[in-house]
ZAKE-732429 format. One record per residue (C-alpha): residue number from 1; residue in one letter; x, y negated, z. Coordinates in Angstrom, 3 decimals, padded with zeros to 6 digits. Layout:
BEGIN
BAKE NUM a X Y Z
...
***
This chain:
BEGIN
BAKE 1 m 000.000 000.000 000.000
BAKE 2 e 002.818 -002.368 000.789
BAKE 3 d 004.115 -002.250 -002.786
BAKE 4 k 000.764 -003.572 -004.024
BAKE 5 l 000.766 -006.687 -001.864
BAKE 6 p 001.284 -010.034 -003.641
BAKE 7 v 004.784 -011.477 -003.656
BAKE 8 t 005.168 -015.127 -002.757
BAKE 9 q 007.553 -017.335 -004.683
BAKE 10 g 007.492 -020.749 -003.073
BAKE 11 a 003.827 -021.704 -002.956
BAKE 12 i 002.884 -019.326 -005.783
BAKE 13 a 001.559 -015.816 -005.110
BAKE 14 i 002.759 -013.251 -007.650
BAKE 15 p 000.333 -010.293 -007.938
BAKE 16 y 003.082 -007.729 -008.601
BAKE 17 r 006.606 -006.879 -007.618
BAKE 18 l 009.576 -006.964 -009.957
BAKE 19 s 009.911 -003.183 -009.694
BAKE 20 q 006.326 -002.770 -010.887
BAKE 21 i 006.710 -004.715 -014.111
BAKE 22 i 010.045 -002.985 -014.768
BAKE 23 n 008.353 000.400 -014.372
BAKE 24 y 005.552 -000.711 -016.697
BAKE 25 f 007.925 -001.649 -019.502
BAKE 26 l 009.996 001.467 -018.930
BAKE 27 k 006.838 003.496 -019.543
BAKE 28 l 005.788 001.364 -022.517
BAKE 29 g 009.234 001.770 -024.081
BAKE 30 t 008.913 005.547 -023.640
BAKE 31 t 005.371 006.061 -024.917
BAKE 32 g 004.518 002.933 -026.940
BAKE 33 f 004.078 004.000 -030.565
BAKE 34 g 002.579 002.020 -033.418
BAKE 35 g 005.041 -000.786 -034.146
BAKE 36 p 005.193 -004.403 -032.954
BAKE 37 v 001.526 -005.278 -033.450
BAKE 38 a 000.391 -002.291 -031.388
BAKE 39 l 002.947 -002.956 -028.636
BAKE 40 v 001.888 -006.584 -028.352
BAKE 41 g -001.721 -005.410 -028.053
BAKE 42 y -000.836 -002.941 -025.295
BAKE 43 m 000.826 -005.709 -023.285
BAKE 44 h -002.268 -007.902 -023.484
BAKE 45 r -004.606 -005.063 -022.574
BAKE 46 d -002.532 -003.819 -019.649
BAKE 47 l -000.982 -006.951 -018.164
BAKE 48 v -003.637 -009.594 -018.902
BAKE 49 e -006.973 -007.795 -019.084
BAKE 50 q -006.572 -004.834 -016.731
BAKE 51 r -003.873 -005.624 -014.151
BAKE 52 k -004.140 -009.424 -014.379
BAKE 53 w -000.433 -009.834 -013.648
BAKE 54 i -000.068 -012.330 -016.495
BAKE 55 s -002.527 -015.109 -017.277
BAKE 56 e -004.008 -015.569 -020.747
BAKE 57 a -002.158 -018.889 -021.084
BAKE 58 e 001.196 -017.341 -020.117
BAKE 59 y 000.673 -014.506 -022.582
BAKE 60 k -000.172 -016.893 -025.428
BAKE 61 e 002.881 -019.020 -024.663
BAKE 62 g 005.086 -015.937 -024.833
BAKE 63 l 003.492 -014.726 -028.045
BAKE 64 t 003.902 -018.125 -029.706
BAKE 65 l 007.550 -018.335 -028.667
BAKE 66 a 008.176 -014.808 -029.968
BAKE 67 q 006.658 -015.762 -033.329
BAKE 68 l 008.568 -019.025 -033.642
BAKE 69 m 012.028 -017.865 -032.592
BAKE 70 p 014.208 -015.283 -034.338
BAKE 71 g 013.932 -011.882 -032.746
BAKE 72 p 011.778 -008.720 -032.894
BAKE 73 l 008.289 -009.682 -031.775
BAKE 74 a 007.519 -007.000 -029.169
BAKE 75 a 010.928 -007.076 -027.489
BAKE 76 q 010.928 -010.845 -027.291
BAKE 77 l 007.432 -010.990 -025.805
BAKE 78 a 008.419 -008.369 -023.221
BAKE 79 i 011.463 -010.424 -022.225
BAKE 80 y 009.350 -013.559 -021.899
BAKE 81 l 006.748 -011.815 -019.722
BAKE 82 g 009.540 -010.637 -017.450
BAKE 83 y 010.763 -014.233 -017.292
BAKE 84 v 007.368 -015.726 -016.356
BAKE 85 h 007.540 -014.966 -012.620
BAKE 86 y 011.045 -013.597 -012.081
BAKE 87 g 013.199 -015.815 -014.270
BAKE 88 v 016.405 -014.628 -015.908
BAKE 89 l 016.683 -011.577 -013.645
BAKE 90 g 013.184 -010.445 -014.574
BAKE 91 a 013.766 -011.096 -018.282
BAKE 92 s 017.031 -009.128 -018.207
BAKE 93 l 015.712 -006.084 -016.344
BAKE 94 v 012.451 -005.943 -018.309
BAKE 95 g 014.340 -006.197 -021.602
BAKE 96 i 016.638 -003.327 -020.623
BAKE 97 a 013.731 -001.190 -019.398
BAKE 98 f 011.791 -001.722 -022.623
BAKE 99 v 014.663 -000.926 -024.987
BAKE 100 l 016.564 001.792 -023.070
BAKE 101 p 014.187 004.768 -023.611
BAKE 102 s 014.057 004.408 -027.389
BAKE 103 f 017.815 003.758 -027.486
BAKE 104 l 018.467 007.074 -025.751
BAKE 105 m 016.122 008.795 -028.203
BAKE 106 v 017.825 007.414 -031.312
BAKE 107 l 021.196 008.232 -029.744
BAKE 108 a 020.152 011.872 -029.443
BAKE 109 l 018.760 011.862 -032.983
BAKE 110 g 021.957 010.278 -034.262
BAKE 111 w 024.028 013.024 -032.657
BAKE 112 a 021.782 015.728 -034.149
BAKE 113 y 021.883 014.036 -037.541
BAKE 114 v 025.682 013.880 -037.613
BAKE 115 e 026.118 017.422 -036.279
BAKE 116 y 023.402 019.164 -038.313
BAKE 117 g 022.682 016.780 -041.193
BAKE 118 g 023.982 019.252 -043.734
BAKE 119 i 021.622 022.005 -042.659
BAKE 120 s 018.852 022.690 -045.145
BAKE 121 w 015.973 022.309 -042.670
BAKE 122 m 017.027 018.770 -041.793
BAKE 123 q 017.425 017.899 -045.476
BAKE 124 a 013.929 019.287 -046.036
BAKE 125 v 012.489 017.179 -043.222
BAKE 126 f 013.899 013.957 -044.577
BAKE 127 y 012.918 014.856 -048.147
BAKE 128 g 009.287 014.410 -047.178
BAKE 129 v 009.854 011.643 -044.647
BAKE 130 g 011.717 009.363 -047.079
BAKE 131 a 008.729 009.030 -049.418
BAKE 132 a 006.346 008.498 -046.493
BAKE 133 v 008.530 005.724 -045.110
BAKE 134 i 008.361 003.898 -048.449
BAKE 135 g 004.574 004.090 -048.232
BAKE 136 i 004.555 002.772 -044.658
BAKE 137 i 006.819 -000.155 -045.526
BAKE 138 t 004.702 -000.925 -048.598
BAKE 139 i 001.495 -001.162 -046.571
BAKE 140 s 003.258 -003.202 -043.900
BAKE 141 a 004.529 -005.614 -046.552
BAKE 142 y 001.006 -005.862 -047.982
BAKE 143 k -000.514 -006.682 -044.579
BAKE 144 l 002.248 -009.127 -043.717
BAKE 145 t 001.772 -010.879 -047.055
BAKE 146 l -001.946 -011.365 -046.494
BAKE 147 k -001.404 -012.531 -042.928
BAKE 148 t 001.536 -014.911 -043.361
BAKE 149 i 001.332 -016.341 -046.887
BAKE 150 g -002.381 -017.113 -047.108
BAKE 151 k -003.385 -019.627 -049.782
BAKE 152 s -000.319 -021.854 -049.593
BAKE 153 g 001.128 -022.322 -053.069
BAKE 154 l 004.479 -023.401 -051.627
BAKE 155 l 004.788 -020.272 -049.490
BAKE 156 w 003.783 -018.076 -052.443
BAKE 157 v 006.584 -019.577 -054.547
BAKE 158 i 009.111 -018.892 -051.778
BAKE 159 y 007.710 -015.399 -051.249
BAKE 160 l 007.962 -014.454 -054.938
BAKE 161 a 011.411 -016.009 -055.315
BAKE 162 s 012.712 -014.075 -052.305
BAKE 163 a 011.196 -010.832 -053.597
BAKE 164 a 012.749 -011.383 -057.035
BAKE 165 v 016.195 -012.106 -055.603
BAKE 166 t 016.009 -008.978 -053.456
BAKE 167 i 015.001 -006.819 -056.429
BAKE 168 i 017.631 -008.233 -058.779
BAKE 169 t 020.576 -008.310 -056.373
BAKE 170 e 019.436 -005.311 -054.283
BAKE 171 s 020.435 -007.294 -051.204
BAKE 172 e 019.284 -010.345 -049.303
BAKE 173 s 020.913 -013.640 -048.433
BAKE 174 v 020.523 -015.239 -045.036
BAKE 175 w 021.085 -018.602 -046.681
BAKE 176 l 018.032 -018.046 -048.857
BAKE 177 f 015.990 -017.710 -045.683
BAKE 178 i 017.468 -020.836 -044.147
BAKE 179 g 017.000 -022.731 -047.408
BAKE 180 a 013.345 -021.674 -047.533
BAKE 181 g 012.821 -022.976 -044.021
BAKE 182 i 014.478 -026.289 -044.823
BAKE 183 v 012.425 -026.718 -048.025
BAKE 184 v 009.120 -026.212 -046.214
BAKE 185 w 010.252 -028.465 -043.375
BAKE 186 a 011.269 -031.214 -045.809
BAKE 187 i 007.976 -031.036 -047.699
BAKE 188 r 005.625 -030.764 -044.744
BAKE 189 t 007.395 -033.050 -042.285
BAKE 190 p 007.257 -036.803 -042.944
BAKE 191 p 010.701 -038.317 -043.685
BAKE 192 y 010.544 -040.689 -040.732
BAKE 193 r 010.916 -037.782 -038.319
BAKE 194 k 014.033 -037.948 -036.163
BAKE 195 p 016.904 -035.678 -037.204
BAKE 196 s 016.814 -034.009 -033.807
BAKE 197 t 013.633 -032.220 -034.799
BAKE 198 t 014.992 -030.852 -038.037
BAKE 199 a 014.707 -027.156 -038.662
BAKE 200 a 018.384 -026.966 -039.525
BAKE 201 s 019.270 -027.624 -035.905
BAKE 202 f 017.552 -024.366 -035.025
BAKE 203 a 019.568 -022.239 -037.459
BAKE 204 p 021.201 -019.484 -035.395
BAKE 205 p 024.948 -020.050 -034.929
BAKE 206 f 025.461 -016.307 -035.279
BAKE 207 l 024.779 -016.585 -039.012
BAKE 208 l 028.088 -018.349 -039.571
BAKE 209 a 030.186 -015.286 -038.852
BAKE 210 a 032.668 -014.410 -041.577
BAKE 211 a 032.364 -011.243 -043.644
BAKE 212 p 034.860 -008.535 -042.672
BAKE 213 v 037.258 -006.597 -044.872
BAKE 214 a 036.658 -003.163 -046.333
BAKE 215 k 039.246 -000.788 -044.779
BAKE 216 v 039.583 -001.210 -041.045
BAKE 217 t 040.685 000.439 -037.830
BAKE 218 f 038.137 001.611 -035.274
BAKE 219 q 038.483 -001.601 -033.264
BAKE 220 e 038.032 -003.677 -036.393
BAKE 221 l 035.019 -001.537 -037.376
BAKE 222 l 033.424 -002.271 -034.013
BAKE 223 t 034.034 -005.971 -034.630
BAKE 224 q 032.369 -005.679 -038.030
BAKE 225 i 029.400 -003.885 -036.458
BAKE 226 a 029.117 -006.495 -033.708
BAKE 227 l 029.192 -009.426 -036.135
BAKE 228 f 026.824 -007.914 -038.673
BAKE 229 f 024.203 -006.716 -036.200
BAKE 230 t 024.343 -009.998 -034.311
BAKE 231 k 023.416 -011.742 -037.563
BAKE 232 a 020.675 -009.169 -038.099
BAKE 233 g 019.253 -009.655 -034.626
BAKE 234 a 019.365 -013.414 -034.988
BAKE 235 f 017.201 -013.328 -038.087
BAKE 236 v 014.352 -010.914 -037.463
BAKE 237 f 011.237 -013.096 -037.522
BAKE 238 g 007.981 -011.587 -036.273
BAKE 239 s 007.886 -007.966 -037.401
BAKE 240 g 010.726 -005.552 -036.813
BAKE 241 l 010.352 -004.443 -040.440
BAKE 242 a 011.820 -007.784 -041.492
BAKE 243 i 015.200 -006.340 -040.585
BAKE 244 v 014.914 -003.536 -043.164
BAKE 245 p 016.027 -005.468 -046.278
BAKE 246 f 018.701 -007.277 -044.272
BAKE 247 l 020.119 -003.999 -042.992
BAKE 248 y 019.960 -002.448 -046.453
BAKE 249 g 021.934 -005.291 -047.984
BAKE 250 g 024.605 -004.957 -045.304
BAKE 251 v 025.038 -001.321 -044.353
BAKE 252 v 024.431 000.067 -047.865
BAKE 253 k 025.351 -002.576 -050.433
BAKE 254 e 027.973 -004.742 -048.716
BAKE 255 y 029.850 -002.373 -046.400
BAKE 256 g 028.874 001.037 -047.784
BAKE 257 w 028.504 002.496 -044.306
BAKE 258 l 025.436 004.531 -045.358
BAKE 259 n 024.095 005.758 -048.660
BAKE 260 d 020.490 005.202 -049.744
BAKE 261 q 019.161 008.457 -048.324
BAKE 262 e 020.887 007.966 -044.992
BAKE 263 f 019.430 004.471 -044.754
BAKE 264 l 015.906 005.766 -045.379
BAKE 265 d 016.510 008.423 -042.745
BAKE 266 a 017.448 005.647 -040.313
BAKE 267 v 014.202 003.803 -041.071
BAKE 268 a 012.321 007.079 -040.578
BAKE 269 v 013.893 007.459 -037.138
BAKE 270 a 012.523 004.031 -036.244
BAKE 271 m 009.053 005.185 -037.290
BAKE 272 i 008.995 008.370 -035.198
BAKE 273 t 010.376 006.882 -031.973
BAKE 274 p 008.481 004.639 -029.537
BAKE 275 g 009.482 001.108 -028.595
BAKE 276 p 010.769 -001.604 -030.937
BAKE 277 v 011.354 -000.654 -034.589
BAKE 278 v 014.657 -002.529 -034.526
BAKE 279 i 016.152 000.138 -032.243
BAKE 280 t 017.095 002.048 -035.397
BAKE 281 v 020.294 -000.043 -035.317
BAKE 282 g 021.483 002.291 -032.551
BAKE 283 f 021.001 005.263 -034.879
BAKE 284 i 022.924 003.471 -037.628
BAKE 285 g 025.723 002.502 -035.248
BAKE 286 y 026.104 006.115 -034.162
BAKE 287 i 026.288 007.429 -037.722
BAKE 288 v 028.830 004.801 -038.796
BAKE 289 t 031.243 005.517 -035.949
BAKE 290 g 030.327 009.068 -034.947
BAKE 291 r 030.719 010.767 -038.304
BAKE 292 g 033.810 012.946 -038.065
BAKE 293 a 034.375 011.900 -034.448
BAKE 294 d 033.203 012.894 -030.969
BAKE 295 f 030.029 011.872 -029.142
BAKE 296 g 031.798 009.178 -027.130
BAKE 297 t 032.937 007.365 -030.261
BAKE 298 g 029.453 007.488 -031.742
BAKE 299 f 027.955 006.279 -028.475
BAKE 300 i 030.239 003.237 -028.492
BAKE 301 g 029.150 002.369 -032.034
BAKE 302 a 025.464 002.805 -031.139
BAKE 303 a 025.805 000.699 -027.991
BAKE 304 v 027.655 -002.113 -029.784
BAKE 305 a 025.061 -002.199 -032.605
BAKE 306 a 022.121 -002.249 -030.175
BAKE 307 l 023.656 -004.833 -027.845
BAKE 308 a 024.608 -007.104 -030.754
BAKE 309 t 021.103 -006.888 -032.201
BAKE 310 f 019.181 -007.561 -029.002
BAKE 311 l 021.490 -010.192 -027.486
BAKE 312 p 020.257 -012.976 -029.841
BAKE 313 c 016.669 -011.893 -029.141
BAKE 314 y 017.353 -012.219 -025.419
BAKE 315 l 019.105 -015.568 -025.678
BAKE 316 f 016.490 -017.045 -028.027
BAKE 317 t 013.897 -016.217 -025.362
BAKE 318 i 015.425 -017.278 -022.055
BAKE 319 i 017.182 -020.434 -023.313
BAKE 320 p 014.171 -022.221 -024.868
BAKE 321 a 011.599 -020.777 -022.429
BAKE 322 p 011.723 -023.670 -019.909
BAKE 323 y 011.279 -026.246 -022.673
BAKE 324 f 008.896 -024.404 -024.931
BAKE 325 k 005.664 -025.937 -023.656
BAKE 326 k 006.983 -029.393 -024.459
BAKE 327 h 008.684 -028.854 -027.815
BAKE 328 g 007.521 -025.513 -029.287
BAKE 329 k 004.640 -026.884 -031.357
BAKE 330 r 006.489 -029.681 -033.148
BAKE 331 p 005.556 -029.752 -036.837
BAKE 332 g 009.179 -029.563 -038.005
BAKE 333 i 009.863 -026.333 -036.134
BAKE 334 v 006.587 -024.744 -037.202
BAKE 335 a 007.218 -025.682 -040.848
BAKE 336 f 010.745 -024.245 -040.756
BAKE 337 v 009.517 -020.945 -039.332
BAKE 338 d 006.737 -020.762 -041.955
BAKE 339 g 009.312 -021.070 -044.722
BAKE 340 v 011.642 -018.474 -043.205
BAKE 341 t 008.776 -016.069 -042.617
BAKE 342 a 007.590 -016.360 -046.230
BAKE 343 a 011.106 -015.572 -047.463
BAKE 344 a 011.451 -012.671 -045.018
BAKE 345 v 008.154 -011.097 -046.079
BAKE 346 g 009.121 -011.556 -049.733
BAKE 347 a 012.380 -009.715 -049.020
BAKE 348 i 010.434 -006.857 -047.444
BAKE 349 a 008.244 -006.631 -050.561
BAKE 350 g 011.324 -006.628 -052.779
BAKE 351 a 012.969 -003.987 -050.605
BAKE 352 c 009.947 -001.733 -051.110
BAKE 353 i 010.653 -001.716 -054.848
BAKE 354 v 014.414 -001.278 -054.468
BAKE 355 l 014.173 001.519 -051.913
BAKE 356 g 011.210 003.093 -053.691
BAKE 357 r 013.080 003.319 -056.981
BAKE 358 r 016.082 004.904 -055.309
BAKE 359 t 013.941 007.343 -053.326
BAKE 360 i 011.359 008.452 -055.874
BAKE 361 f 013.603 008.628 -058.956
BAKE 362 e 016.483 011.088 -058.744
BAKE 363 n 018.331 010.686 -062.062
BAKE 364 d 017.989 007.200 -063.471
BAKE 365 w 014.226 006.953 -064.073
BAKE 366 t 013.249 010.629 -063.747
BAKE 367 p 010.535 010.749 -061.068
BAKE 368 e 010.279 013.428 -058.385
BAKE 369 v 006.591 014.315 -058.520
BAKE 370 p 006.316 015.704 -054.940
BAKE 371 k 007.694 012.450 -053.535
BAKE 372 i 005.234 010.418 -055.612
BAKE 373 v 002.379 012.536 -054.237
BAKE 374 i 003.573 012.043 -050.638
BAKE 375 l 003.955 008.311 -051.259
BAKE 376 l 000.432 007.944 -052.693
BAKE 377 i -001.130 010.058 -049.937
BAKE 378 t 000.629 007.940 -047.292
BAKE 379 i -000.652 004.700 -048.827
BAKE 380 g -004.157 006.119 -049.175
BAKE 381 l -004.301 007.310 -045.559
BAKE 382 l -003.060 003.983 -044.190
BAKE 383 l -005.592 002.044 -046.255
BAKE 384 k -008.503 004.291 -045.325
BAKE 385 f -007.693 004.903 -041.656
BAKE 386 r -006.376 001.629 -040.294
BAKE 387 k -005.814 002.972 -036.790
BAKE 388 l -003.860 006.007 -037.970
BAKE 389 s -000.562 006.166 -036.089
BAKE 390 e 002.572 005.948 -038.233
BAKE 391 p 004.437 008.672 -036.280
BAKE 392 i 001.637 011.113 -037.169
BAKE 393 i 002.152 010.370 -040.866
BAKE 394 v 005.911 010.787 -040.542
BAKE 395 i 005.528 014.108 -038.721
BAKE 396 g 003.072 015.292 -041.382
BAKE 397 a 005.526 014.290 -044.125
BAKE 398 a 008.309 016.146 -042.310
BAKE 399 i 006.230 019.345 -042.213
BAKE 400 t 005.378 018.892 -045.894
BAKE 401 g 009.061 018.516 -046.673
BAKE 402 l 009.876 021.747 -044.843
BAKE 403 i 007.280 023.574 -046.919
BAKE 404 i 008.045 022.235 -050.395
BAKE 405 f 011.798 021.590 -050.226
BAKE 406 p 012.843 025.202 -050.976
BAKE 407 f 010.714 025.147 -054.127
BAKE 408 v 011.938 021.689 -055.243
BAKE 409 r 015.636 022.282 -054.690
BAKE 410 g 015.606 025.983 -055.379
***
């Protein structure tokens, strides 16, 4: 009974203890499937409606901040809710509790992938899963487009331009995102606005990191991983899927750490594990450093990738939190984020085409019919059954792959 008594902080009574909200997010990170939108909904249902630990106003402030600032939506909202009553300590412990379970899961999957990736049953699993993942990303891009672009002609131009650049170059440029934000800010914000409110002042400093060299030692590889994933974490607006084209351009096209199939497998891992989608960076970090090495080396790579990705998310939450009520709704900031979001969603749409072509067509433009069937079934199911859980689709595709792979590959 004592643990349920309100905690007093100055003159304010807090209806829960720090340990209670940590335990809640530890459980949510362990069992919370469905992606960022679902996780955000669970937090509102559990913490606002049922337990009444967080007020409606506090929740909306956190959600708005998470949408405006770079960072994966669900993780950033969780960190903010931990900050509401327990400050930096609460934000830190809640963030760790929310991310740790899924990190341990992808670490285990990364180890199994490296150790047994050549075994036929695992190849069969990912044969079916790869096509399903393309379908999931396609539907997500479709929903994001409808939700974020709307009827704005300016945002549609940015969206289509970003998609075209992604398709043509098979990569994405951070500077295109920043440029999109600045263009929308310049058009929507009157010129007499003070420079201090410009969107450019909110460009993450992490994006200025220099590109590393190709052949490196292990220490230099860790530095490359840290720099790249810090940039990735500093530029994930809204949905965790926004990181997919960014990761593809880096880990596949720029550095060559993974091939196309391995990258799709990494995205699939994000779909079948609970917690934030972005946690797949831990899986990637393990593969990059653990291949041909021991578990400890892979663990270091996974930990560096995850820490580098979530550190910007954490900082972009706790630093502006005290000032957000006063400055968060300024037109210049909102306009900048609108432009960046349009470019990010366009990149996701372009990535669907790039990844789809590489997944569905084996030799140049020769299609693999079973993969096309899995892709179309996935899209059809997601359109017809809107509440269908993505992990269920991925598991179904994995079983399908196990059944048909021996016949496809002979």
